[in-house]
GULUM-868491 format. One record per residue (C-alpha): residue in three letters; x, y, z. Coordinates in steps of 0.1 Angstrom, whole numbers, padded with zeros to 4 digits, always signed. Example, Ala and Ser with C-alpha at 12.3 -4.5 7.8 and 13.67 -1.06 7.14 Angstrom:
<sites>
ala+0123-0045+0078
ser+0137-0011+0071
</sites>
This chain:
<sites>
unk-0502+0293+0397
unk-0532+0319+0398
unk-0547+0337+0368
unk-0541+0373+0361
unk-0574+0390+0364
unk-0586+0426+0352
unk-0605+0449+0373
unk-0636+0447+0350
unk-0654+0422+0370
unk-0623+0402+0379
unk-0627+0383+0348
unk-0593+0367+0337
unk-0573+0387+0313
unk-0559+0370+0281
unk-0530+0380+0261
unk-0537+0376+0224
unk-0506+0374+0203
unk-0505+0384+0166
unk-0475+0376+0145
unk-0463+0395+0116
unk-0455+0392+0078
unk-0432+0361+0068
unk-0438+0345+0099
unk-0463+0326+0119
unk-0475+0320+0153
unk-0443+0299+0165
unk-0424+0331+0164
unk-0439+0337+0198
unk-0430+0303+0214
unk-0403+0318+0238
unk-0428+0345+0248
unk-0457+0322+0253
unk-0434+0298+0276
unk-0424+0327+0298
unk-0461+0340+0300
unk-0475+0308+0309
unk-0449+0301+0335
unk-0464+0334+0352
unk-0498+0321+0351
unk-0510+0345+0324
unk-0536+0333+0299
unk-0521+0336+0263
unk-0535+0327+0230
unk-0517+0332+0195
unk-0541+0343+0166
unk-0532+0329+0131
unk-0526+0360+0108
unk-0538+0353+0073
unk-0514+0378+0058
unk-0538+0386+0029
unk-0543+0424+0036
unk-0553+0449+0063
unk-0589+0444+0057
unk-0591+0406+0056
unk-0565+0403+0083
unk-0580+0428+0107
unk-0614+0410+0102
unk-0601+0377+0112
unk-0584+0390+0142
unk-0614+0410+0154
unk-0634+0375+0151
unk-0607+0357+0170
unk-0607+0385+0197
unk-0645+0385+0199
unk-0646+0347+0208
unk-0621+0354+0238
unk-0642+0356+0270
unk-0630+0384+0291
unk-0607+0414+0286
unk-0576+0410+0262
unk-0545+0426+0260
unk-0536+0424+0221
unk-0499+0422+0212
unk-0488+0425+0176
unk-0454+0420+0159
unk-0443+0439+0127
unk-0474+0441+0105
unk-0494+0425+0131
unk-0493+0460+0149
unk-0512+0473+0120
unk-0536+0444+0123
unk-0545+0450+0159
unk-0547+0487+0153
unk-0574+0480+0131
unk-0590+0449+0148
unk-0591+0462+0183
unk-0611+0493+0171
unk-0638+0471+0164
unk-0643+0452+0195
unk-0652+0460+0231
unk-0630+0438+0251
unk-0595+0448+0242
unk-0581+0469+0272
unk-0545+0475+0259
unk-0521+0473+0231
unk-0484+0460+0228
unk-0464+0469+0197
unk-0435+0446+0194
unk-0411+0461+0166
unk-0447+0468+0151
unk-0463+0493+0131
unk-0489+0515+0147
unk-0503+0533+0116
unk-0528+0563+0117
unk-0561+0565+0098
unk-0555+0567+0060
unk-0519+0554+0061
unk-0505+0526+0041
unk-0476+0507+0053
unk-0460+0511+0019
unk-0458+0548+0021
unk-0446+0547+0058
unk-0419+0523+0049
unk-0408+0544+0020
unk-0396+0572+0044
unk-0376+0550+0065
unk-0339+0554+0066
unk-0331+0523+0086
unk-0352+0496+0067
unk-0337+0475+0040
unk-0368+0453+0034
unk-0376+0469+0001
unk-0347+0457-0017
unk-0348+0424+0004
unk-0382+0411-0008
unk-0389+0388-0039
unk-0424+0391-0055
unk-0444+0361-0064
unk-0481+0358-0074
unk-0512+0341-0058
unk-0546+0333-0073
unk-0572+0359-0060
unk-0605+0348-0073
unk-0619+0335-0105
unk-0608+0338-0140
unk-0571+0331-0132
unk-0565+0365-0117
unk-0536+0369-0094
unk-0521+0393-0071
unk-0486+0402-0058
unk-0472+0387-0025
unk-0439+0389-0012
unk-0410+0367+0007
unk-0378+0380+0022
unk-0350+0367-0002
unk-0334+0337+0018
unk-0301+0351+0009
unk-0308+0384+0027
unk-0332+0370+0054
unk-0306+0369+0083
unk-0292+0405+0077
unk-0326+0421+0072
unk-0348+0403+0094
unk-0330+0385+0122
unk-0294+0395+0126
unk-0290+0386+0162
unk-0305+0351+0156
unk-0283+0322+0152
unk-0277+0313+0116
unk-0291+0277+0120
unk-0323+0292+0133
unk-0325+0319+0106
unk-0319+0293+0079
unk-0352+0275+0092
unk-0373+0307+0095
unk-0363+0317+0058
unk-0373+0284+0046
unk-0408+0282+0065
unk-0416+0320+0062
unk-0452+0327+0050
unk-0457+0353+0021
unk-0477+0385+0024
unk-0500+0397+0002
unk-0493+0433-0014
unk-0525+0445+0002
unk-0508+0445+0034
unk-0488+0475+0022
unk-0514+0492+0000
unk-0544+0490+0018
unk-0552+0519+0043
unk-0557+0518+0079
unk-0591+0527+0094
unk-0595+0545+0129
unk-0566+0532+0150
unk-0574+0516+0185
unk-0542+0534+0199
unk-0560+0567+0200
unk-0583+0553+0227
unk-0563+0524+0243
unk-0532+0526+0266
unk-0503+0512+0246
unk-0466+0499+0250
unk-0439+0496+0224
unk-0408+0474+0222
unk-0384+0494+0199
unk-0356+0472+0186
unk-0327+0495+0179
unk-0311+0472+0150
unk-0346+0468+0132
unk-0337+0468+0095
unk-0373+0453+0084
unk-0399+0477+0099
unk-0371+0502+0105
unk-0363+0515+0140
unk-0371+0549+0127
unk-0406+0543+0119
unk-0413+0522+0149
unk-0399+0547+0174
unk-0417+0577+0156
unk-0452+0558+0156
unk-0449+0548+0193
unk-0441+0584+0202
unk-0473+0595+0182
unk-0493+0571+0199
unk-0480+0579+0235
unk-0470+0545+0240
unk-0448+0535+0270
unk-0414+0530+0251
unk-0389+0500+0258
unk-0358+0503+0237
unk-0336+0471+0231
unk-0306+0465+0212
unk-0316+0439+0189
unk-0331+0427+0155
unk-0366+0429+0140
unk-0376+0396+0156
unk-0366+0407+0192
unk-0392+0382+0204
unk-0373+0355+0191
unk-0339+0364+0200
unk-0348+0380+0235
unk-0382+0367+0246
unk-0375+0376+0282
unk-0375+0412+0277
unk-0407+0412+0255
unk-0424+0390+0281
unk-0417+0416+0306
unk-0429+0444+0289
unk-0462+0424+0284
unk-0461+0415+0321
unk-0458+0450+0329
unk-0488+0460+0307
unk-0509+0432+0322
unk-0501+0445+0359
unk-0512+0481+0347
unk-0544+0470+0333
unk-0551+0444+0362
</sites>
């Protein structure tokens, strides 16, 4: 099994996967298995889910420590994170958005989501609080109501699996939706987007519009927001295609 290399000094290219809100890196497990079977180097970054500035800084540091060129892949909110993080490093050579946001400079995800006709996420969330420094200060964070989780997030995933996903979901800070994006990496890098036509979380309309604006190569798939869980083969094929183009 040979390593996939980039034309930049024949250094191995690494795929870095960044998960989205309400999730963790295990959401990429099916995709990781398929990429590894093809000999593609892959790593999954932990997304802190504490806000655009904190999360993009963390992922920037993660990517900087990966030797050689990187194809950054984001799911959902992870797309906003790689949009910001990849703009601050020199080794990212392409971006893949999997049912993922690709915001422009100055945009916030909350404002973008408010315009979606396909997303039901706003009404499906539950607000919680978390400690945000000294003096007992707290900030809001959100989870998806477990009762609504399957319909809003993972309608094409087995009920038994979505029940587990609902219980193990990770809350996301309100700052993820209110902080504004910096200069986006998709303006200088080639990009690919998987658009899930049944995406009720990010909203199919939002994801498609942002992919078109970014000039991304678009693959439309019938499925839910967590298309990498329900149909990892298709997502892996898009990533493999991007790797081949960049090699």
